[in-house]
DSSP file (Angstrom, degrees, kcal/mol; ACC not computed):
  #  RESIDUE AA STRUCTURE BP1 BP2  ACC     N-H-->O    O-->H-N    N-H-->O    O-->H-N    TCO  KAPPA ALPHA  PHI   PSI    X-CA   Y-CA   Z-CA
    1    1 A M              0   0    0      0, 0.0     2,-0.2     0, 0.0     3,-0.0   0.000 360.0 360.0 360.0 145.4  -68.7  -70.6  -72.6
    2    2 A D    >>  -     0   0    0      1,-0.1     3,-1.5     0, 0.0     4,-0.6  -0.588 360.0-110.3 -91.8 157.4  -70.4  -68.2  -70.2
    3    3 A L  H >> S+     0   0    0      1,-0.3     3,-1.7    -2,-0.2     4,-1.0   0.876 116.6  65.4 -56.6 -37.5  -73.8  -66.6  -71.0
    4    4 A S  H 3> S+     0   0    0      1,-0.3     4,-1.7     2,-0.2     3,-0.3   0.804  92.6  62.8 -58.2 -27.4  -72.0  -63.2  -71.3
    5    5 A D  H <4 S+     0   0    0     -3,-1.5     4,-0.3     1,-0.2    -1,-0.3   0.812 104.5  47.6 -64.9 -29.3  -70.2  -64.6  -74.4
    6    6 A Y  H << S+     0   0    0     -3,-1.7    -1,-0.2    -4,-0.6    -2,-0.2   0.647 120.9  33.9 -87.4 -16.9  -73.6  -65.0  -76.1
    7    7 A I  H >X S+     0   0    0     -4,-1.0     4,-2.4    -3,-0.3     3,-0.8   0.505  89.4  92.4-115.7  -7.5  -74.9  -61.5  -75.3
    8    8 A E  H 3X S+     0   0    0     -4,-1.7     4,-2.1     1,-0.3     5,-0.2   0.875  82.8  58.8 -57.1 -39.4  -71.7  -59.4  -75.4
    9    9 A D  H 34 S+     0   0    0     -4,-0.3     4,-0.3     1,-0.2    -1,-0.3   0.863 110.5  43.1 -59.5 -35.4  -72.3  -58.6  -79.1
   10   10 A I  H X4 S+     0   0    0     -3,-0.8     3,-1.4     2,-0.2    -2,-0.2   0.964 113.5  48.8 -72.1 -54.0  -75.6  -57.1  -78.2
   11   11 A L  H 3< S+     0   0    0     -4,-2.4    -2,-0.2     1,-0.3    -1,-0.2   0.777 117.3  42.1 -61.2 -28.0  -74.6  -55.2  -75.1
   12   12 A N  T 3< S+     0   0    0     -4,-2.1     2,-0.3    -5,-0.2    -1,-0.3   0.432  84.4 118.2 -99.0  -0.1  -71.5  -53.7  -76.9
   13   13 A H    <>  -     0   0    0     -3,-1.4     4,-2.3    -4,-0.3     5,-0.2  -0.525  61.7-141.0 -73.0 128.1  -73.3  -52.8  -80.2
   14   14 A E  H  > S+     0   0    0     -2,-0.3     4,-0.6     1,-0.2    -1,-0.1   0.885 100.6  47.1 -57.8 -43.5  -73.2  -49.1  -80.9
   15   15 A E  H >4 S+     0   0    0      1,-0.2     3,-0.9     2,-0.2     4,-0.2   0.897 110.8  51.9 -67.2 -39.9  -76.7  -49.0  -82.3
   16   16 A Y  H >4 S+     0   0    0      1,-0.2     3,-2.1     2,-0.2    -2,-0.2   0.900 102.6  59.6 -61.9 -40.2  -78.1  -51.1  -79.4
   17   17 A R  H >< S+     0   0    0     -4,-2.3     3,-1.8     1,-0.3    -1,-0.2   0.703  87.3  76.7 -62.4 -19.2  -76.6  -48.7  -76.9
   18   18 A Q  G X< S+     0   0    0     -3,-0.9     3,-2.5    -4,-0.6     4,-0.3   0.702  72.1  81.9 -65.7 -16.9  -78.6  -45.9  -78.5
   19   19 A L  G X  S+     0   0    0     -3,-2.1    12,-1.2     1,-0.3     3,-1.1   0.739  77.9  70.9 -58.7 -20.0  -81.6  -47.3  -76.6
   20   20 A A  G <  S+     0   0    0     -3,-1.8    -1,-0.3     1,-0.2    -2,-0.2   0.634  90.0  61.3 -68.8 -13.3  -80.3  -45.3  -73.7
   21   21 A L  G <  S+     0   0    0     -3,-2.5     2,-0.5    -4,-0.1    -1,-0.2   0.582  93.8  74.3 -88.9 -10.7  -81.3  -42.2  -75.5
   22   22 A F  S <  S-     0   0    0     -3,-1.1     8,-2.6    -4,-0.3     9,-0.3  -0.886  75.7-130.4-115.1 132.3  -85.1  -43.0  -75.5
   23   23 A T  E     +A   29   0A   0     -2,-0.5    50,-0.3     6,-0.3    51,-0.3  -0.574  28.3 170.4 -74.1 135.3  -87.6  -42.9  -72.7
   24   24 A H  E    S-     0   0A   0      4,-3.1     2,-0.5    -2,-0.3     5,-0.2   0.763  75.1  -2.1-107.2 -73.5  -89.6  -46.0  -72.4
   25   25 A H  E >  S-A   28   0A   0      3,-0.6     3,-2.9     4,-0.2    -1,-0.2  -0.951 110.9 -77.8-118.5 106.8  -91.6  -45.9  -69.2
   26   26 A K  T 3  S+     0   0    0     -2,-0.5   119,-0.1     1,-0.4     3,-0.1  -0.114 116.9  14.7 -49.1 135.4  -90.6  -42.6  -67.4
   27   27 A P  T 3  S+     0   0    0      0, 0.0    -1,-0.4     0, 0.0     2,-0.3  -0.917 115.2  82.2 -94.1  16.8  -88.1  -42.3  -65.9
   28   28 A F  E <   -A   25   0A   0     -3,-2.9    -4,-3.1     1,-0.1    -3,-0.6  -0.579  67.9-134.2 -90.0 143.8  -86.6  -45.4  -67.4
   29   29 A T  E  >  -A   23   0A   0     -6,-0.3     4,-2.5    -2,-0.3    -6,-0.3  -0.405  28.4-107.9 -84.5 166.8  -84.9  -45.6  -70.8
   30   30 A T  H  > S+     0   0    0     -8,-2.6     4,-2.5   -11,-0.9   -10,-0.2   0.864 121.8  53.9 -62.9 -34.7  -85.6  -48.3  -73.3
   31   31 A L  H  > S+     0   0    0    -12,-1.2     4,-2.4    -9,-0.3     5,-0.2   0.947 109.0  47.1 -64.7 -47.4  -82.2  -49.8  -72.6
   32   32 A E  H  > S+     0   0    0      1,-0.2     4,-2.3     2,-0.2    -2,-0.2   0.908 113.3  49.4 -60.4 -42.0  -82.9  -49.9  -68.8
   33   33 A H  H  X S+     0   0    0     -4,-2.5     4,-2.7     1,-0.2    -1,-0.2   0.932 111.1  48.9 -62.6 -45.6  -86.2  -51.6  -69.5
   34   34 A S  H  X S+     0   0    0     -4,-2.5     4,-2.4     1,-0.2    -2,-0.2   0.883 111.2  49.9 -63.8 -38.8  -84.7  -54.1  -71.9
   35   35 A L  H  X S+     0   0    0     -4,-2.4     4,-2.3     2,-0.2    -1,-0.2   0.899 111.2  49.7 -65.4 -40.2  -82.0  -55.0  -69.3
   36   36 A R  H  X S+     0   0    0     -4,-2.3     4,-2.4    -5,-0.2     5,-0.2   0.937 111.9  47.2 -64.3 -46.5  -84.6  -55.4  -66.6
   37   37 A V  H  X S+     0   0    0     -4,-2.7     4,-2.8     1,-0.2     5,-0.2   0.918 112.2  51.0 -60.8 -43.0  -86.7  -57.7  -68.8
   38   38 A A  H  X S+     0   0    0     -4,-2.4     4,-2.6    25,-0.2    -1,-0.2   0.892 110.4  48.6 -64.7 -39.2  -83.6  -59.7  -69.8
   39   39 A Q  H  X S+     0   0    0     -4,-2.3     4,-2.5     2,-0.2    -1,-0.2   0.934 114.0  45.3 -66.5 -44.8  -82.6  -60.2  -66.1
   40   40 A I  H  X S+     0   0    0     -4,-2.4     4,-2.4     2,-0.2     5,-0.2   0.948 115.9  46.3 -62.1 -49.2  -86.1  -61.3  -65.0
   41   41 A A  H  X S+     0   0    0     -4,-2.8     4,-2.7    -5,-0.2    -2,-0.2   0.899 112.7  50.5 -62.4 -41.4  -86.4  -63.6  -68.0
   42   42 A Y  H  X S+     0   0    0     -4,-2.6     4,-2.6    -5,-0.2     5,-0.2   0.938 109.8  50.0 -61.0 -47.7  -82.9  -65.1  -67.5
   43   43 A D  H  X S+     0   0    0     -4,-2.5     4,-1.8     1,-0.2    -2,-0.2   0.928 114.3  44.6 -57.4 -47.1  -83.6  -65.7  -63.8
   44   44 A W  H  X S+     0   0    0     -4,-2.4     4,-2.5     1,-0.2     5,-0.2   0.911 112.2  52.1 -64.5 -42.1  -86.9  -67.5  -64.6
   45   45 A S  H  X S+     0   0    0     -4,-2.7     4,-2.4     1,-0.2    -2,-0.2   0.905 108.1  50.7 -63.1 -41.9  -85.3  -69.5  -67.4
   46   46 A V  H  < S+     0   0    0     -4,-2.6     4,-0.4     1,-0.2    -1,-0.2   0.903 113.6  46.0 -62.2 -40.4  -82.5  -70.7  -65.2
   47   47 A R  H  < S+     0   0    0     -4,-1.8     3,-0.5    -5,-0.2     4,-0.2   0.885 118.6  41.0 -69.5 -37.4  -84.9  -71.9  -62.6
   48   48 A L  H >X S+     0   0    0     -4,-2.5     4,-2.9     1,-0.2     3,-1.8   0.740  94.7  78.4 -83.6 -24.2  -87.3  -73.5  -65.1
   49   49 A E  T 3< S+     0   0    0     -4,-2.4     5,-0.2     1,-0.3    -1,-0.2   0.711  86.3  63.1 -64.7 -16.8  -84.7  -75.2  -67.4
   50   50 A K  T 34 S+     0   0    0     -3,-0.5    -1,-0.3    -4,-0.4    -2,-0.1   0.791 118.1  26.7 -72.3 -27.3  -84.2  -77.9  -64.8
   51   51 A K  T <4 S+     0   0    0     -3,-1.8     2,-0.4     1,-0.2    -2,-0.2   0.719 127.9  38.5-105.1 -29.2  -87.8  -79.0  -65.3
   52   52 A V  S  < S-     0   0    0     -4,-2.9     2,-0.8     2,-0.0    -1,-0.2  -0.960  87.1-109.6-128.3 140.9  -88.5  -77.8  -68.8
   53   53 A N        +     0   0    0     -2,-0.4     2,-0.3    -3,-0.1    72,-0.1  -0.592  54.4 164.6 -72.0 108.7  -86.3  -77.9  -71.9
   54   54 A L        -     0   0    0     -2,-0.8     2,-0.9    -5,-0.2     3,-0.1  -0.921  43.3-133.0-129.0 152.8  -85.5  -74.2  -72.4
   55   55 A D     >  -     0   0    0     -2,-0.3     4,-2.3     1,-0.2     5,-0.1  -0.836  23.6-177.6-102.6  92.2  -83.0  -72.2  -74.4
   56   56 A T  H  > S+     0   0    0     -2,-0.9     4,-2.3     1,-0.2     5,-0.2   0.814  80.6  56.9 -63.3 -31.6  -81.8  -69.7  -71.9
   57   57 A I  H  > S+     0   0    0      2,-0.2     4,-2.9     1,-0.2     5,-0.3   0.941 108.7  45.6 -65.3 -46.0  -79.5  -68.0  -74.4
   58   58 A A  H  > S+     0   0    0      1,-0.2     4,-2.9     2,-0.2     5,-0.3   0.897 111.6  53.6 -62.8 -40.4  -82.5  -67.4  -76.7
   59   59 A V  H  X S+     0   0    0     -4,-2.3     4,-2.1     2,-0.2    -2,-0.2   0.943 113.9  41.6 -57.7 -48.6  -84.6  -66.1  -73.8
   60   60 A T  H  X S+     0   0    0     -4,-2.3     4,-2.3     2,-0.2    -2,-0.2   0.917 117.4  45.1 -70.2 -44.5  -81.9  -63.7  -72.8
   61   61 A R  H  X S+     0   0    0     -4,-2.9     4,-1.7     2,-0.2    -2,-0.2   0.927 114.7  49.1 -65.1 -43.9  -81.0  -62.5  -76.3
   62   62 A G  H  X S+     0   0    0     -4,-2.9     4,-0.9    -5,-0.3    -2,-0.2   0.892 111.1  50.3 -62.2 -39.3  -84.7  -62.2  -77.3
   63   63 A A  H >< S+     0   0    0     -4,-2.1     3,-0.5    -5,-0.3     4,-0.3   0.902 109.2  50.8 -66.1 -40.8  -85.4  -60.2  -74.1
   64   64 A L  H 3< S+     0   0    0     -4,-2.3     3,-0.3     1,-0.2    -1,-0.2   0.852 119.2  37.8 -62.7 -32.3  -82.6  -57.8  -74.7
   65   65 A L  H >< S+     0   0    0     -4,-1.7     3,-1.8     1,-0.2    -1,-0.2   0.453  84.7 100.6 -99.7  -2.7  -83.8  -57.2  -78.3
   66   66 A H  T << S+     0   0    0     -4,-0.9    26,-0.2    -3,-0.5    -1,-0.2   0.787  94.8  31.9 -61.0 -28.7  -87.6  -57.2  -77.7
   67   67 A D  T 3  S+     0   0    0     -4,-0.3     2,-1.6    -3,-0.3    -1,-0.3  -0.190  75.8 140.3-118.1  40.4  -87.8  -53.4  -77.8
   68   68 A F    <   +     0   0    0     -3,-1.8     2,-0.4    21,-0.1    27,-0.2  -0.257  27.1 128.6 -83.6  50.3  -85.0  -52.7  -80.2
   69   69 A F        -     0   0    0     -2,-1.6     2,-0.5     2,-0.1     4,-0.1  -0.821  55.5-140.1 -97.8 148.1  -86.9  -49.9  -82.0
   70   70 A L        +     0   0    0     -2,-0.4     2,-0.3     2,-0.1    -2,-0.1  -0.453  64.9  75.1-115.2  59.5  -84.9  -46.7  -82.2
   71   71 A Y  S    S-     0   0    0     -2,-0.5     2,-1.0   -48,-0.0    -2,-0.1  -0.976  83.8-100.0-156.7 161.5  -87.3  -43.9  -81.6
   72   72 A D    >>  -     0   0    0     -2,-0.3     4,-2.4     1,-0.2     3,-1.7  -0.795  30.6-160.7 -87.4 105.3  -89.1  -42.3  -78.7
   73   73 A W  T 34 S+     0   0    0     -2,-1.0    -1,-0.2   -50,-0.3    11,-0.1   0.635  86.0  63.7 -66.4 -12.9  -92.6  -43.8  -79.0
   74   74 A H  T 34 S+     0   0    0    -51,-0.3    -1,-0.3     1,-0.1     3,-0.1   0.772 119.4  20.4 -76.5 -26.0  -94.0  -40.9  -76.9
   75   75 A K  T <4 S+     0   0    0     -3,-1.7     2,-0.3     1,-0.3    -2,-0.2   0.827 125.0  16.7-112.0 -50.5  -93.1  -38.3  -79.4
   76   76 A M     <  -     0   0    0     -4,-2.4    -1,-0.3     3,-0.0     3,-0.1  -0.927  48.5-162.2-134.3 153.1  -92.5  -39.8  -82.9
   77   77 A R    >   -     0   0    0     -2,-0.3     3,-1.7    -3,-0.1    -4,-0.0  -0.994  29.7-124.9-131.4 139.7  -93.2  -42.9  -84.8
   78   78 A P  T 3  S+     0   0    0      0, 0.0    -1,-0.1     0, 0.0    -7,-0.0   0.847 113.4  36.3 -54.2 -36.1  -91.4  -43.8  -88.0
   79   79 A D  T 3  S-     0   0    0      2,-0.1     3,-0.1    -3,-0.1    -3,-0.0   0.363 110.0-118.1-100.7   6.0  -94.7  -44.1  -90.0
   80   80 A G  S <  S+     0   0    0     -3,-1.7     2,-0.1     1,-0.2     0, 0.0   0.500  72.6 127.3  75.6   2.2  -96.4  -41.3  -88.2
   81   81 A S        -     0   0    0      1,-0.1    -1,-0.2     2,-0.0     3,-0.2  -0.299  66.3-130.2 -89.1 174.7  -99.1  -43.6  -86.9
   82   82 A R  S    S+     0   0    0      1,-0.1     3,-0.2    -3,-0.1    -1,-0.1  -0.074  82.3  99.2-109.7  30.7 -100.4  -44.1  -83.3
   83   83 A W    >>  +     0   0    0      1,-0.2     4,-2.1     2,-0.1     3,-1.1  -0.078  34.3 132.9-109.0  32.5 -100.0  -47.9  -83.5
   84   84 A H  H 3>  +     0   0    0      1,-0.3     4,-2.8     2,-0.2    -1,-0.2   0.888  69.4  56.3 -52.3 -47.4  -96.7  -48.3  -81.7
   85   85 A G  H 34 S+     0   0    0     -3,-0.2    -1,-0.3     1,-0.2    33,-0.1   0.804 115.3  38.3 -57.9 -30.5  -98.0  -51.1  -79.5
   86   86 A F  H <4 S+     0   0    0     -3,-1.1     4,-0.3     2,-0.1    -1,-0.2   0.788 124.0  36.7 -89.2 -30.7  -98.9  -53.2  -82.5
   87   87 A R  H >X S+     0   0    0     -4,-2.1     4,-1.7     1,-0.1     3,-0.7   0.717  92.9  79.2-100.2 -23.2  -96.1  -52.3  -84.8
   88   88 A H  H 3X S+     0   0    0     -4,-2.8     4,-3.0    -5,-0.3     5,-0.2   0.785  84.2  63.9 -66.4 -25.4  -92.9  -52.0  -82.7
   89   89 A P  H 3> S+     0   0    0      0, 0.0     4,-2.2     0, 0.0    -1,-0.2   0.934 107.0  44.4 -60.7 -41.2  -92.3  -55.8  -82.4
   90   90 A R  H <> S+     0   0    0     -3,-0.7     4,-2.5    -4,-0.3    -2,-0.2   0.901 114.0  49.6 -68.2 -39.6  -91.8  -56.0  -86.2
   91   91 A I  H  X S+     0   0    0     -4,-1.7     4,-2.5     2,-0.2     5,-0.2   0.928 111.8  49.1 -62.3 -44.5  -89.6  -52.9  -86.2
   92   92 A A  H  X S+     0   0    0     -4,-3.0     4,-2.5     1,-0.2    -2,-0.2   0.896 111.9  48.7 -61.1 -41.4  -87.5  -54.3  -83.3
   93   93 A C  H  X S+     0   0    0     -4,-2.2     4,-2.7    -5,-0.2     5,-0.2   0.902 110.2  50.7 -67.8 -40.7  -87.1  -57.6  -85.2
   94   94 A Q  H  X S+     0   0    0     -4,-2.5     4,-1.8     2,-0.2    -2,-0.2   0.930 112.9  46.4 -61.7 -45.2  -86.1  -55.9  -88.4
   95   95 A N  H  X S+     0   0    0     -4,-2.5     4,-1.7     1,-0.2    -2,-0.2   0.922 113.5  49.0 -61.5 -43.8  -83.5  -53.9  -86.5
   96   96 A A  H  X S+     0   0    0     -4,-2.5     4,-2.8     1,-0.2    -2,-0.2   0.903 110.7  49.5 -65.3 -40.9  -82.3  -56.9  -84.7
   97   97 A E  H  < S+     0   0    0     -4,-2.7    -1,-0.2     1,-0.2    -2,-0.2   0.843 110.2  52.1 -66.6 -32.6  -82.0  -59.0  -87.9
   98   98 A R  H  < S+     0   0    0     -4,-1.8    -1,-0.2    -5,-0.2    -2,-0.2   0.847 121.3  31.2 -70.0 -33.9  -80.0  -56.1  -89.5
   99   99 A C  H  < S+     0   0    0     -4,-1.7     2,-0.3    -5,-0.1    -2,-0.2   0.712 123.5  28.8 -99.5 -23.3  -77.5  -56.0  -86.6
  100  100 A F  S  < S-     0   0    0     -4,-2.8     2,-0.7    -5,-0.2    -1,-0.1  -0.917  76.2-108.2-138.8 158.6  -77.3  -59.6  -85.3
  101  101 A K        -     0   0    0     -2,-0.3     2,-0.3    -3,-0.1    -4,-0.1  -0.830  46.2-162.6 -86.6 118.8  -77.6  -63.2  -86.4
  102  102 A L        -     0   0    0     -2,-0.7     2,-0.1    -5,-0.1   -44,-0.0  -0.790  14.0-135.2-108.3 144.8  -80.9  -64.4  -84.8
  103  103 A S     >  -     0   0    0     -2,-0.3     4,-2.1     1,-0.1     5,-0.2  -0.464  34.3-106.3 -82.2 166.9  -82.2  -67.8  -84.2
  104  104 A E  H  > S+     0   0    0      1,-0.2     4,-2.3     2,-0.2     5,-0.1   0.879 122.3  53.2 -62.2 -37.8  -85.9  -68.6  -85.0
  105  105 A K  H  > S+     0   0    0      2,-0.2     4,-2.6     1,-0.2    -1,-0.2   0.906 106.9  51.3 -64.8 -41.1  -86.7  -68.6  -81.3
  106  106 A E  H  > S+     0   0    0      2,-0.2     4,-2.2     1,-0.2    -2,-0.2   0.903 110.8  48.6 -62.7 -40.9  -85.2  -65.2  -80.9
  107  107 A K  H  X S+     0   0    0     -4,-2.1     4,-2.9     2,-0.2     5,-0.2   0.918 111.3  50.3 -62.9 -42.8  -87.3  -63.9  -83.8
  108  108 A D  H  X S+     0   0    0     -4,-2.3     4,-2.1     1,-0.2    -2,-0.2   0.906 109.1  51.8 -62.3 -42.2  -90.4  -65.5  -82.3
  109  109 A I  H  X S+     0   0    0     -4,-2.6     4,-0.7     1,-0.2    -1,-0.2   0.937 113.9  42.9 -59.5 -47.9  -89.6  -63.9  -78.9
  110  110 A I  H >< S+     0   0    0     -4,-2.2     3,-0.7     1,-0.2     4,-0.2   0.933 116.6  46.2 -65.6 -46.4  -89.3  -60.4  -80.4
  111  111 A L  H 3< S+     0   0    0     -4,-2.9     3,-0.3     1,-0.2    -1,-0.2   0.772 119.7  38.4 -71.2 -25.9  -92.3  -60.7  -82.7
  112  112 A S  H >< S+     0   0    0     -4,-2.1     3,-2.2    -5,-0.2    -1,-0.2   0.394  80.8 104.4-106.1   4.8  -94.7  -62.1  -80.1
  113  113 A H  T << S+     0   0    0     -4,-0.7    -1,-0.2    -3,-0.7    -2,-0.1   0.696  79.5  54.8 -66.7 -16.2  -93.7  -60.2  -77.0
  114  114 A M  T >> S+     0   0    0     -3,-0.3     3,-1.6    -4,-0.2     4,-1.1   0.363  87.9 159.0 -96.0   6.6  -96.8  -57.9  -77.2
  115  115 A W  T <4  +     0   0    0     -3,-2.2     4,-0.1     1,-0.3    -3,-0.0  -0.485  56.6  29.9 -64.6 137.9  -99.2  -60.8  -77.2
  116  116 A P  T 34 S+     0   0    0      0, 0.0    -1,-0.3     0, 0.0    -2,-0.1  -0.978 120.6  55.7 -91.6   1.3 -102.2  -60.8  -76.5
  117  117 A L  T <4 S+     0   0    0     -3,-1.6    -2,-0.3     3,-0.1     2,-0.2   0.954 113.0  48.2 -58.5 -47.1 -102.3  -57.1  -77.6
  118  118 A T  S  < S-     0   0    0     -4,-1.1   -32,-0.0     2,-0.1   -31,-0.0  -0.538  91.6-125.3 -86.9 161.2 -101.0  -58.2  -81.0
  119  119 A L  S    S+     0   0    0     -2,-0.2    -1,-0.1    -4,-0.1    -7,-0.1   0.365  81.7 101.4 -90.4   7.1 -102.6  -61.2  -82.7
  120  120 A R        -     0   0    0     -9,-0.2    -5,-0.2     3,-0.0    -2,-0.1  -0.791  62.0-156.3 -94.9 102.6  -99.3  -63.0  -83.1
  121  121 A P        -     0   0    0      0, 0.0    -8,-0.1     0, 0.0     2,-0.1  -0.383  27.4 -95.0 -74.8 154.7  -99.2  -65.7  -80.4
  122  122 A P        -     0   0    0      0, 0.0   -13,-0.1     0, 0.0     3,-0.1  -0.388  27.2-161.6 -67.3 147.2  -95.8  -67.1  -79.2
  123  123 A R        +     0   0    0    -18,-0.1     2,-0.3    -3,-0.1     3,-0.1   0.367  69.7  44.2-111.7   1.4  -94.7  -70.3  -80.8
  124  124 A C  S >> S-     0   0    0    -19,-0.1     4,-1.1     1,-0.1     3,-0.5  -0.971  80.7-116.5-143.7 159.2  -92.1  -71.4  -78.2
  125  125 A R  H 3> S+     0   0    0     -2,-0.3     4,-1.7     1,-0.2     3,-0.3   0.871 112.0  62.5 -61.0 -37.8  -91.9  -71.6  -74.5
  126  126 A E  H 3> S+     0   0    0      1,-0.2     4,-1.7     2,-0.2    -1,-0.2   0.861  99.0  54.8 -59.7 -36.3  -89.1  -69.1  -74.4
  127  127 A A  H <> S+     0   0    0     -3,-0.5     4,-2.6     1,-0.2    -1,-0.2   0.876 103.3  55.5 -65.8 -37.6  -91.4  -66.4  -75.9
  128  128 A F  H  X S+     0   0    0     -4,-1.1     4,-2.3    -3,-0.3    -1,-0.2   0.900 105.8  52.7 -60.6 -40.4  -93.9  -67.0  -73.0
  129  129 A I  H  X S+     0   0    0     -4,-1.7     4,-2.6     1,-0.2    -1,-0.2   0.924 111.7  44.7 -61.8 -44.7  -91.2  -66.3  -70.5
  130  130 A V  H  X S+     0   0    0     -4,-1.7     4,-2.6     2,-0.2    -2,-0.2   0.880 109.7  55.6 -70.0 -37.7  -90.2  -63.0  -72.1
  131  131 A I  H  X S+     0   0    0     -4,-2.6     4,-1.7     1,-0.2    -1,-0.2   0.944 113.7  40.8 -56.8 -48.1  -93.9  -61.9  -72.5
  132  132 A L  H  X S+     0   0    0     -4,-2.3     4,-2.5     2,-0.2    -2,-0.2   0.894 113.7  52.6 -69.8 -39.6  -94.4  -62.4  -68.8
  133  133 A A  H  X S+     0   0    0     -4,-2.6     4,-2.7     1,-0.2    -1,-0.2   0.882 108.1  52.4 -62.9 -36.9  -91.0  -60.8  -67.9
  134  134 A D  H  X S+     0   0    0     -4,-2.6     4,-2.3     2,-0.2    -1,-0.2   0.899 110.5  47.6 -64.9 -41.2  -91.9  -57.8  -70.0
  135  135 A K  H  X S+     0   0    0     -4,-1.7     4,-2.4    -5,-0.2    -2,-0.2   0.926 113.2  47.5 -65.8 -43.6  -95.2  -57.4  -68.2
  136  136 A V  H  X S+     0   0    0     -4,-2.5     4,-2.4     2,-0.2    -2,-0.2   0.932 112.8  48.5 -63.7 -46.1  -93.6  -57.8  -64.7
  137  137 A A  H  X S+     0   0    0     -4,-2.7     4,-2.3     1,-0.2    -1,-0.2   0.913 111.6  50.4 -60.7 -42.7  -90.8  -55.3  -65.6
  138  138 A S  H  X S+     0   0    0     -4,-2.3     4,-2.5     1,-0.2    -1,-0.2   0.906 110.1  49.5 -63.0 -41.5  -93.4  -52.8  -66.9
  139  139 A L  H  X S+     0   0    0     -4,-2.4     4,-2.3     2,-0.2    -1,-0.2   0.891 110.2  51.0 -65.8 -38.2  -95.5  -53.1  -63.8
  140  140 A Q  H  X S+     0   0    0     -4,-2.4     4,-2.2     2,-0.2    -2,-0.2   0.906 111.0  49.0 -62.2 -41.3  -92.3  -52.5  -61.6
  141  141 A E  H  X S+     0   0    0     -4,-2.3     4,-2.0     2,-0.2    -2,-0.2   0.901 112.2  46.9 -68.1 -40.8  -91.5  -49.4  -63.6
  142  142 A F  H  X S+     0   0    0     -4,-2.5     4,-1.8     2,-0.2     5,-0.2   0.881 110.1  53.8 -68.1 -36.3  -95.0  -48.0  -63.3
  143  143 A R  H  X S+     0   0    0     -4,-2.3     4,-3.0     1,-0.2     6,-0.4   0.916 108.6  49.8 -61.2 -42.7  -95.0  -48.8  -59.6
  144  144 A F  H  X S+     0   0    0     -4,-2.2     4,-2.4     1,-0.2    -2,-0.2   0.906 106.8  56.0 -61.6 -41.2  -91.8  -46.8  -59.3
  145  145 A K  H  < S+     0   0    0     -4,-2.0    -1,-0.2     1,-0.2    -2,-0.2   0.882 119.0  30.9 -59.4 -39.6  -93.4  -43.9  -61.2
  146  146 A F  H  < S+     0   0    0     -4,-1.8    -2,-0.2     1,-0.1    -1,-0.2   0.772 134.3  27.2 -94.5 -27.8  -96.2  -43.7  -58.8
  147  147 A K  H  < S-     0   0    0     -4,-3.0    -3,-0.2    -5,-0.2    -2,-0.2   0.474  92.8-130.4-112.9  -4.0  -94.5  -44.8  -55.5
  148  148 A R  S  < S+     0   0    0     -4,-2.4     2,-0.4    -5,-0.4    -4,-0.2   0.845  73.7 108.8  56.4  36.0  -91.0  -43.8  -56.2
  149  149 A H        +     0   0    0     -6,-0.4    -2,-0.2    -9,-0.1    -1,-0.2  -0.957  39.5 175.0-145.4 124.7  -89.8  -47.2  -55.2
  150  150 A L    >   -     0   0    0     -2,-0.4     3,-1.6    -6,-0.1     4,-0.2  -0.941  35.1-124.1-128.0 109.3  -88.5  -50.0  -57.3
  151  151 A P  T 3  S-     0   0    0      0, 0.0    -7,-0.0     0, 0.0    -2,-0.0  -0.259  88.9  -7.9 -57.4 132.3  -87.3  -53.1  -55.3
  152  152 A S  T >  S+     0   0    0      1,-0.1     3,-1.4     2,-0.1     4,-0.4   0.823  80.3 158.6  54.0  37.4  -83.7  -54.0  -56.1
  153  153 A S  T X>  +     0   0    0     -3,-1.6     3,-1.5     1,-0.3     4,-0.6   0.820  65.7  64.8 -62.5 -28.6  -83.5  -51.5  -58.9
  154  154 A E  H >> S+     0   0    0      1,-0.3     3,-0.7    -4,-0.2     4,-0.6   0.774  89.4  67.2 -65.9 -23.2  -79.7  -51.4  -58.7
  155  155 A R  H <4 S+     0   0    0     -3,-1.4     5,-0.5     1,-0.2    -1,-0.3   0.700 102.7  46.4 -71.0 -15.2  -79.6  -55.0  -59.7
  156  156 A Y  H <4 S+     0   0    0     -3,-1.5    -1,-0.2    -4,-0.4     3,-0.2   0.563  90.4  80.0-101.0 -10.6  -80.9  -54.1  -63.2
  157  157 A T  H << S+     0   0    0     -3,-0.7     2,-0.5    -4,-0.6    -2,-0.1   0.847 105.6  28.9 -71.5 -31.0  -78.6  -51.1  -63.9
  158  158 A S  S  < S-     0   0    0     -4,-0.6     2,-0.3  -123,-0.0    -1,-0.3  -0.960  95.4-122.7-126.8 115.7  -75.8  -53.4  -64.9
  159  159 A L        +     0   0    0     -2,-0.5    -3,-0.1    -3,-0.2  -123,-0.1  -0.358  34.6 174.7 -61.7 113.2  -76.9  -56.6  -66.3
  160  160 A R        -     0   0    0     -5,-0.5    -1,-0.2    -2,-0.3  -156,-0.1   0.866   9.1-171.3 -91.0 -40.4  -75.2  -59.3  -64.1
  161  161 A L        +     0   0    0      1,-0.2     2,-0.3  -158,-0.1  -158,-0.2   0.877  27.6 148.9  47.7  49.6  -76.8  -62.4  -65.6
  162  162 A K        -     0   0    0   -159,-0.1    -1,-0.2     1,-0.1    -2,-0.1  -0.773  58.9 -87.1-104.3 156.2  -75.5  -64.7  -62.9
  163  163 A K        -     0   0    0     -2,-0.3  -120,-0.1     1,-0.1    -1,-0.1  -0.406  48.5-118.2 -63.5 134.2  -77.4  -67.8  -61.8
  164  164 A P              0   0    0      0, 0.0    -1,-0.1     0, 0.0     0, 0.0  -0.336 360.0 360.0 -70.4 157.1  -79.9  -67.0  -59.1
  165  165 A N              0   0    0     -2,-0.0    -2,-0.1     0, 0.0     0, 0.0   0.473 360.0 360.0 -70.4 360.0  -79.5  -68.6  -55.7
């Protein structure tokens, strides 16, 4: 089986595709951000799995689902609070569990991706990869916002998920 066989259910899910409707880091949508994080995490995992025992499928699926909250956090929050950074991992995990069958590693990745802001530390190596990939993707997006330049941005618009050279 190819990796795309393991993530196709997510990428084609109607509710997941709604992430394209919500701004994450202007001008990027939550879907674009999640695809970028997944690509970075996948690339790192493929490179590292030769040296460290990693579950690249869990890394990629967890990265795709890490921000699976279905609202514009700039405007509204389901509970009316201003605690999005702290609460959205649990909301994303609840949405993901409702729509997909998740492994324990995938749940850990989603729930811990905001560490150290949140007090829930990662419990597996795969979660550390997604935490770092999320930070790198966010920095790239903020760099684009201020410099109008995002290196290789076209590589993230359609998730390719091929082994890096």
